[in-house]
Legacy VTK file of the C-alpha trace (Angstrom):
# vtk DataFile Version 3.0
C-alpha trace
ASCII
DATASET POLYDATA
POINTS 84 float
4.754 1.160 23.862
1.311 0.380 25.311
0.501 4.038 25.874
1.583 5.013 22.353
-0.772 2.622 20.503
-3.661 4.513 18.938
-7.061 3.111 17.937
-6.421 4.171 14.323
-2.955 2.559 13.997
-2.266 1.111 10.564
-3.178 -2.616 10.611
-0.701 -3.203 7.761
2.132 -2.758 10.278
1.681 -6.310 11.575
3.361 -8.210 13.118
4.951 -5.838 15.591
8.250 -6.407 17.317
9.000 -4.818 20.670
12.540 -5.533 21.757
12.980 -9.271 21.316
9.220 -9.991 21.499
7.127 -10.378 18.338
3.363 -9.925 18.439
0.881 -11.001 15.766
-1.110 -7.839 16.457
-1.106 -4.860 18.805
-4.327 -2.885 19.048
-6.057 -0.396 21.315
-9.642 -0.786 22.491
-10.485 2.231 24.618
-8.021 2.334 27.527
-6.917 -1.272 26.940
-4.073 -2.332 24.666
-4.078 -5.919 23.392
-0.775 -7.625 22.532
-1.754 -10.730 20.571
0.793 -13.538 20.608
-1.106 -15.899 18.329
-4.177 -18.040 17.857
-4.957 -21.556 19.066
-6.158 -22.407 15.555
-5.502 -20.064 12.633
-8.189 -17.379 12.714
-9.715 -18.670 15.971
-9.159 -18.169 19.700
-6.533 -15.394 19.944
-4.442 -15.016 23.104
-1.777 -12.749 24.531
-1.512 -9.894 27.007
-3.636 -6.874 27.854
-2.405 -3.598 29.310
-5.338 -2.138 31.247
-4.178 0.805 33.394
-7.597 2.058 34.508
-9.393 -1.084 35.695
-9.354 -4.855 35.823
-10.607 -6.007 32.406
-13.833 -8.008 32.256
-15.629 -9.768 29.437
-17.885 -6.875 28.456
-18.549 -8.071 24.906
-22.292 -8.467 24.526
-21.782 -11.225 21.967
-22.632 -14.726 23.134
-20.234 -16.166 20.552
-17.042 -14.898 22.263
-15.852 -15.522 25.812
-12.884 -13.436 26.952
-10.787 -14.501 29.939
-8.337 -12.276 31.828
-5.794 -13.421 34.422
-3.911 -10.809 36.435
-0.120 -10.921 36.066
1.191 -7.785 37.765
0.229 -4.124 37.929
-1.878 -3.195 34.875
-0.868 -6.369 32.947
-3.148 -9.367 32.298
-2.988 -12.596 30.319
-5.916 -12.666 27.888
-7.606 -15.274 25.712
-10.737 -15.349 23.590
-12.739 -18.499 22.940
-15.203 -18.661 20.065
LINES 1 85
84 0 1 2 3 4 5 6 7 8 9 10 11 12 13 14 15 16 17 18 19 20 21 22 23 24 25 26 27 28 29 30 31 32 33 34 35 36 37 38 39 40 41 42 43 44 45 46 47 48 49 50 51 52 53 54 55 56 57 58 59 60 61 62 63 64 65 66 67 68 69 70 71 72 73 74 75 76 77 78 79 80 81 82 83
């Protein structure tokens, strides 16, 4: 699934269900694929998993208003959260 997500996937196809797991959003950003489970508060602070096969993800957003955190799980999989 992670490798088949394209950057131009239709955002109207949300939420996405993969097996028994439901995700609020699945989106590609370069080589990374984000699997959003939800938000701490509606519209704020999303969290979920990131598939990053090429490198360990880092907070490379130049915006000072968003802090992204990544915690390694196994292989190319990471837990991810954004804080605004």
